[in-house]
C-alpha positions as CSV (number, residue, x, y, z in Angstrom):
1,M,0.3,0.3,0.1
2,K,1.0,3.5,-1.1
3,K,1.4,5.8,1.4
4,R,0.2,9.2,0.9
5,A,3.8,10.5,1.0
6,D,4.9,8.2,-2.1
7,I,1.7,9.7,-4.2
8,K,3.3,11.5,-7.1
9,R,0.0,12.3,-8.8
10,T,-2.5,14.4,-7.6
11,V,-6.1,15.2,-9.5
12,I,-7.8,18.8,-8.9
13,L,-11.6,19.0,-9.8
14,L,-11.6,22.5,-10.8
15,A,-15.7,24.4,-10.4
16,H,-16.5,27.8,-11.4
17,G,-17.5,28.6,-8.0
18,S,-20.1,30.6,-6.5
19,P,-21.1,32.8,-3.4
20,K,-23.5,30.1,-2.6
21,N,-22.9,27.2,-0.2
22,H,-24.8,24.8,-2.7
23,A,-21.9,25.1,-5.2
24,K,-19.3,24.1,-2.4
25,N,-21.4,21.1,-1.4
26,V,-22.1,19.8,-4.9
27,L,-18.6,19.7,-5.8
28,L,-17.2,17.8,-2.1
29,K,-20.3,15.2,-3.1
30,I,-18.5,14.9,-6.7
31,K,-15.7,14.6,-5.1
32,N,-16.7,12.2,-2.9
33,K,-17.8,9.4,-5.4
34,I,-15.4,10.1,-7.9
35,S,-12.8,9.4,-5.2
36,K,-13.3,5.7,-4.8
37,Y,-12.4,5.3,-9.2
38,F,-9.3,7.0,-7.9
39,A,-8.6,5.0,-4.9
40,K,-4.9,4.9,-3.7
41,S,-3.4,6.0,-7.1
42,C,-3.2,9.2,-6.2
43,I,-4.4,12.4,-4.2
44,L,-7.7,13.9,-5.3
45,K,-8.1,17.8,-4.5
46,Y,-10.8,20.2,-5.6
47,A,-10.3,24.4,-6.2
48,F,-12.1,27.2,-7.7
49,I,-11.4,29.7,-10.5
50,Q,-13.9,32.2,-8.3
51,F,-15.9,33.2,-5.6
52,D,-14.7,30.3,-3.6
53,E,-11.4,29.0,-2.0
54,P,-9.3,26.9,-2.3
55,S,-8.1,29.7,-5.8
56,L,-7.0,27.4,-8.2
57,L,-3.8,28.7,-7.8
58,Q,-3.9,28.5,-3.9
59,C,-4.5,24.7,-4.3
60,L,-1.7,24.2,-6.7
61,N,0.5,26.0,-4.0
62,R,-0.4,23.4,-1.3
63,I,0.5,20.5,-3.7
64,S,4.3,18.7,-2.1
65,S,7.1,19.4,-4.5
66,K,7.3,15.6,-4.3
67,V,4.2,15.4,-6.9
68,R,5.7,14.8,-10.3
69,H,1.9,14.8,-12.2
70,I,-1.1,17.3,-12.1
71,V,-3.9,16.9,-14.0
72,I,-6.8,19.1,-13.7
73,L,-10.1,17.9,-14.3
74,P,-12.9,21.2,-15.2
75,V,-16.4,20.7,-14.3
76,F,-17.3,22.9,-16.6
77,I,-19.9,22.3,-19.9
78,S,-17.4,23.2,-22.5
79,H,-14.9,26.0,-23.3
80,G,-14.9,29.4,-22.5
81,K,-13.3,32.1,-20.8
82,H,-11.7,30.3,-17.8
83,T,-10.4,27.2,-19.5
84,L,-8.9,28.8,-22.9
85,N,-7.5,31.9,-21.1
86,D,-7.7,31.8,-17.0
87,I,-6.6,28.1,-15.8
88,P,-3.8,27.8,-18.8
89,M,-2.5,31.6,-17.6
90,I,-2.1,30.6,-13.4
91,V,-1.2,27.0,-14.4
92,K,2.3,28.8,-16.2
93,S,2.7,30.9,-13.4
94,F,2.2,28.4,-10.8
95,K,5.3,26.5,-13.0
96,K,7.4,29.0,-13.0
97,N,7.1,30.0,-9.5
98,R,8.1,26.5,-8.6
99,K,11.3,25.5,-11.2
100,K,12.2,29.2,-8.9
101,G,12.0,27.4,-5.7
102,A,13.7,24.2,-4.5
103,F,10.8,21.9,-6.1
104,H,11.8,20.0,-9.2
105,S,10.0,20.4,-12.4
106,V,6.4,19.5,-12.9
107,N,4.2,17.5,-15.6
108,V,0.3,19.7,-15.3
109,V,-2.3,18.0,-17.2
110,I,-5.8,20.0,-18.1
111,A,-8.3,17.4,-19.2
112,E,-11.2,18.8,-21.9
113,P,-14.3,20.0,-19.8
114,L,-17.2,17.9,-20.2
115,E,-18.8,19.2,-23.4
116,A,-21.1,16.7,-25.0
117,H,-19.2,13.4,-23.6
118,D,-22.1,10.0,-23.5
119,M,-22.4,10.2,-19.9
120,V,-23.2,13.9,-19.7
121,V,-26.1,13.1,-22.5
122,K,-27.1,10.1,-20.1
123,A,-27.4,12.3,-17.4
124,L,-29.2,14.5,-18.8
125,Y,-31.9,12.1,-20.4
126,S,-31.9,10.5,-16.4
127,R,-32.9,14.0,-15.2
128,Y,-35.5,14.2,-18.3
129,M,-37.7,11.0,-17.2
130,T,-37.4,11.9,-13.1
131,A,-38.4,14.9,-14.4
132,I,-41.5,13.8,-16.0
133,G,-41.6,11.1,-13.3
134,K,-40.8,8.9,-15.1
135,D,-37.2,6.9,-13.4
């Protein structure tokens, strides 16, 4: 069994954020549910682009220097200002500052947004069926 300190990959669930607590609670539920897929293979964290904490940069800066791979999973439906500009800019700043310190380089990958993934379509159809009382 790997010890937490031995894990070299971190996954960050990244949401937009909201002044309302409900948005954070939903992301925490997603984190809890998805954690079973990652088991002990990585450290799972969450962050927000705005309105809530931790911000993406705060989250990145809290990651151990031993971590060599970071995967950012945007919980966004499509590309937009945040996925195309803000997130890459924050990652670039993080990597630049990390190289200045005594840390080793890190590979950061930003996954694609959800888009029209088959599972999103199935989830929407399920919501429809529930709405019309046929779930």
